[in-house]
C-alpha positions in Angstrom: -6.8 8.8 9.5 -5.3 7.4 6.5 -1.4 7.4 6.4 -1.8 8.3 2.5 -0.9 11.6 1.7 -3.9 14.0 0.3 -5.8 11.6 0.5 -9.3 12.5 2.2 -12.0 11.1 0.4 -13.7 8.0 1.0 -15.1 5.3 -1.7 -17.0 2.6 -1.5 -15.7 -0.7 -2.9 -18.0 -3.2 -4.5 -16.2 -6.9 -4.8 -16.9 -9.7 -7.0 -20.4 -9.5 -6.5 -20.6 -12.1 -9.1 -23.6 -14.3 -10.6 -20.8 -17.6 -10.1 -19.8 -16.2 -6.7 -23.2 -15.2 -5.1 -25.6 -17.6 -6.4 -24.7 -20.0 -3.6 -23.4 -17.6 -1.2 -25.3 -17.8 2.5 -27.7 -14.9 2.7 -27.3 -13.9 -0.3 -30.5 -12.0 -1.0 -30.1 -9.6 1.9 -26.5 -9.1 1.6 -27.0 -8.1 -2.7 -30.1 -6.3 -1.2 -27.6 -4.1 1.7 -25.0 -3.7 -0.9 -27.6 -2.2 -3.5 -28.1 0.3 -0.5 -24.7 0.8 0.2 -24.5 1.8 -3.8 -27.6 4.2 -3.7 -26.1 6.1 -0.3 -23.0 6.4 -2.1 -23.8 7.8 -4.8 -26.9 10.0 -3.1 -23.4 11.5 -1.1 -21.3 11.9 -5.0 -19.2 9.0 -3.0 -16.9 7.0 -5.3 -18.2 3.8 -6.1 -15.7 1.4 -7.0 -16.7 -2.2 -8.7 -14.1 -5.0 -8.6 -14.3 -8.3 -11.0 -12.8 -11.4 -10.5 -11.3 -13.4 -13.4 -10.5 -17.1 -13.4 -10.9 -20.6 -14.9 -14.8 -20.5 -13.4 -15.6 -16.9 -13.8 -14.5 -16.8 -17.6 -14.9 -12.8 -18.9 -18.0 -12.5 -20.5 -20.0 -15.5 -19.0 -22.7 -15.4 -16.9 -21.0 -16.7 -14.2 -18.6 -13.7 -14.5 -21.4 -10.8 -14.8 -22.0 -8.9 -11.7 -25.6 -9.8 -10.0 -28.5 -8.6 -11.3 -29.6 -6.7 -8.8 -26.3 -4.4 -8.8 -26.0 -1.7 -12.0 -22.7 -0.4 -12.3 -23.1 3.2 -14.1 -20.5 3.7 -17.2 -18.8 6.6 -15.2 -18.0 4.1 -12.1 -14.8 2.6 -12.2 -14.5 -1.2 -12.7 -11.2 -3.2 -12.0 -10.5 -6.5 -13.2 -8.5 -8.9 -10.8 -7.2 -12.2 -10.9 -5.6 -12.6 -7.2 -7.9 -12.5 -3.5 -6.3 -9.0 -3.1 -8.0 -6.3 -5.2 -4.7 -4.5 -4.9 -2.6 -7.1 -6.5 -1.6 -6.9 -10.1 -4.8 -4.3 -10.7 -5.0 -0.5 -11.6 -7.3 -0.3 -8.2 -4.5 1.7 -6.3 -4.5 4.8 -9.5 -8.6 4.8 -9.5 -8.3 5.6 -6.2 -5.4 7.9 -6.0 -6.7 9.5 -9.0 -10.2 10.1 -6.9 -8.1 11.3 -3.6 -9.5 8.2 -2.0 -7.8 7.1 1.4 -10.3 5.2 3.0 -12.3 2.6 1.6 -15.8 1.3 2.8 -16.0 -2.7 2.1 -18.6 -5.2 1.0 -19.1 -8.3 -1.2 -17.8 -11.3 -1.3 -16.4 -13.8 -0.4 -15.4 -13.1 3.2 -12.9 -15.2 3.9 -11.2 -15.2 0.7 -10.9 -11.9 -1.8 -12.7 -9.4 1.6 -10.1 -10.6 3.9 -7.3 -10.2 1.2 -8.6 -6.9 0.0 -8.7 -5.5 3.4 -5.3 -6.7 4.5 -4.1 -5.2 1.3 -5.8 -2.1 1.7 -4.5 -1.9 5.7 -0.8 -2.7 4.5 -1.2 -0.1 1.3 -1.9 2.6 4.0 -5.8 3.2 3.5 -8.4 2.9 6.0 -10.6 0.1 5.7 -13.9 -0.6 7.2 -15.8 -3.6 6.6 -19.8 -3.5 6.3 -20.5 -6.4 8.6 -23.9 -7.1 7.0 -23.2 -6.7 3.3 -20.7 -9.5 2.5 -20.9 -13.4 2.5 -19.0 -16.4 1.4 -20.4 -19.9 0.3 -20.5 -22.9 2.4 -17.5 -24.7 2.3 -17.5 -26.9 5.4 -16.9 -30.0 3.5 -13.6 -28.6 3.0 -13.1 -28.4 6.7 -14.2 -24.7 7.0 -16.4 -23.2 9.5 -20.3 -22.6 8.5 -20.9 -19.5 6.4 -22.5 -17.8 9.4 -19.4 -18.3 11.5 -16.8 -17.5 9.0 -18.6 -14.2 8.1 -19.1 -13.5 12.3 -15.6 -14.5 12.8 -14.3 -11.4 10.1 -16.7 -9.3 11.3 -15.5 -9.9 15.0 -11.4 -9.3 14.2 -11.5 -6.6 12.0 -13.9 -4.6 14.1 -10.2 -4.8 16.3 -7.8 -4.4 13.8 -5.6 -2.1 14.0 -2.2 -0.5 12.6 0.1 2.4 12.9 -1.9 6.0 11.4 -4.8 3.3 9.8 -8.2 3.0 11.3 -10.0 -0.5 10.7 -13.2 -1.6 12.2 -16.9 -2.4 10.7 -20.2 -0.9 10.5 -23.8 -2.2 9.3 -25.3 -0.9 6.1 -27.7 1.3 8.0 -24.9 3.1 10.1 -22.5 3.4 7.2 -21.3 6.9 6.9 -18.7 8.0 4.2 -17.2 10.7 5.8 -14.4 9.6 7.5 -13.7 11.1 11.3 -11.4 13.7 11.5 -8.0 13.1 13.1 -7.8 13.4 17.0 -5.3 16.4 18.1 -2.1 16.1 19.6 
């Protein structure tokens, strides 16, 4: 139900599953395994996989912490978007990458739940995309020392509010890895 014209396709967006981001993340191995399953499912369905990679003082291009988790291997033909802000659309070529593929619906997975995942979900909805969060395929580190809730509560809260998020002409929502369907629901007839 995207509000974007002539954008009937879906893409899997894999955000920041980099060593320096997920090494200390909550339930890291299970989340990365779920993301690997999503990548395999997307490839099998000829659905574009778009990789997003963060660059910062902590994630310096080319360093081990900047590289994607070793369980996840990007194929040469799959798009790679470099970013410096939480929202994967901000000051990147993500919009152009998605437009070239006719994508209006995103299935989102990755890290960190309370930063780049949330920012990208909201950025997508604000730009007219449908955005589905894979509830068991995103994670964050423990930031309780800084006043944040424990990671499992951050993840649960994000899943709760995104499940019920709405915007005119767009859909949001959550789904589990096992239930991901890369075919969008048809628009209801008036």
